[in-house]
C-alpha positions as a printed Julia matrix, in Angstrom:
126×3 Matrix{Float64}:
  27.08    7.58  -15.25
  26.69    6.49  -11.61
  23.65    6.89   -9.98
  22.11   10.25   -7.96
  22.46    9.42   -4.29
  19.29    9.19   -3.35
  18.92    6.01   -5.73
  22.47    4.09   -4.03
  22.78    1.95   -1.33
  24.25    3.09    2.24
  27.52    1.98    2.5
  26.69   -0.58    5.24
  23.42   -1.44    4.13
  23.17   -5.47    2.79
  21.13   -6.88    0.04
  19.94   -9.79    0.29
  20.76  -12.64   -2.9
  17.86  -13.57   -4.75
  18.17  -16.75   -3.01
  17.7   -16.18    0.21
  14.99  -13.51    0.24
  11.44  -14.98    1.82
   9.18  -16.78   -1.0
   5.7   -17.15   -0.43
   5.29  -19.98    1.62
   7.92  -17.98    4.0
   5.84  -15.05    4.3
   2.96  -17.09    4.99
   4.44  -19.15    8.03
   5.86  -16.1     9.14
   3.14  -13.36    8.92
  -0.16  -15.97    8.83
  -2.78  -13.58    8.05
  -0.88  -10.64    7.89
   0.91  -11.81    4.42
  -2.78  -13.6     3.09
  -4.35   -9.63    3.97
  -1.3    -8.14    1.75
  -1.46  -10.35   -0.39
  -4.89  -10.07   -1.33
  -5.33   -6.32   -1.07
  -2.59   -6.1    -3.47
  -3.97   -8.9    -6.24
  -7.46   -6.94   -5.79
  -5.19   -3.43   -7.04
  -3.8    -5.0    -9.32
  -6.72   -7.01  -11.31
  -8.66   -3.48  -10.87
  -6.09   -1.7   -12.51
  -5.61   -3.7   -15.39
  -9.05   -4.03  -15.82
  -9.99   -0.46  -15.86
  -6.94    0.26  -18.34
  -8.07   -2.3   -20.38
 -11.78   -0.83  -20.81
 -10.25    2.52  -21.16
  -8.89    1.6   -24.79
  -5.31    0.48  -23.78
  -3.77   -2.2   -26.01
  -3.43   -4.42  -23.75
  -2.76   -7.95  -25.93
   0.3    -5.53  -27.53
   1.41   -4.55  -23.68
   1.11   -8.47  -23.07
   3.21   -9.37  -26.56
   5.86   -6.78  -25.16
   5.85   -9.02  -22.4
   6.76  -12.39  -24.67
   3.27  -13.36  -23.96
   1.12  -14.52  -27.02
  -2.7   -14.62  -26.53
  -2.62  -16.62  -30.34
  -5.78  -16.68  -32.87
  -8.19  -16.88  -29.99
  -7.52  -13.48  -28.85
 -10.42  -11.73  -30.13
 -12.36  -14.33  -28.02
 -11.21  -12.94  -24.61
 -13.09  -10.63  -22.58
 -12.06   -7.39  -21.15
 -11.64   -9.04  -17.74
  -9.75  -12.29  -19.45
  -7.09   -9.72  -21.24
  -7.13   -7.94  -17.78
  -6.59  -10.88  -15.99
  -3.89  -12.42  -17.95
  -1.84   -9.0   -17.54
  -2.67   -9.52  -13.84
  -1.43  -12.88  -14.05
   1.66  -11.68  -15.81
   2.42   -8.83  -13.12
   2.6   -11.17  -10.36
   6.22  -10.9    -9.98
   6.09   -7.17   -9.97
   3.43   -7.14   -7.15
   5.46   -9.41   -5.29
   7.8    -7.03   -4.15
   5.77   -4.59   -2.31
   4.27   -7.37   -0.91
   7.04   -9.02    0.46
   8.1    -4.81    1.76
   4.64   -4.73    2.98
   3.89   -7.98    4.65
   6.09   -6.68    8.13
   4.46   -3.38    8.39
   0.74   -4.99    8.28
   2.08   -7.25   10.39
   2.93   -3.93   12.72
   0.26   -2.72   12.37
  -2.28   -5.68   13.52
  -0.49   -6.64   16.39
  -0.94   -3.34   17.8
  -4.7    -3.88   17.34
  -4.6    -7.32   18.84
  -2.53   -5.08   21.84
  -4.67   -1.76   22.14
  -7.72   -5.21   22.24
  -5.92   -7.13   25.4
  -5.56   -3.97   27.06
  -8.98   -2.59   26.86
 -10.66   -5.87   28.01
  -7.99   -5.63   31.29
  -8.88   -2.55   32.01
 -12.27   -3.54   32.11
 -11.83   -6.65   34.01
 -10.3    -4.0    36.76
């Protein structure tokens, strides 16, 4: 069954192979602080989400088992935060995709702010 048109790629769209997509070090070199801000923001959102889900009663251990992660015999010894942290770490590859997509936008946002600060400083000196 074909995908609906809204899900298909434009015929001219190029999809980079996995080997050519940027990794964390390349993003850090290219975008610097914008990558760090984006990555940390995504991590805080992820950790908060998993903690809220675990504290509200979602069986995070079962979810981790579905992902192939077994906490072992000592699973009962982990706190809600500990289990949420394991889920957060397991979701790292999922979190990286939006981080890659958002980092250039965050960098542009910060560069616009720098330009407006520089322009206002120039206006004050004239």
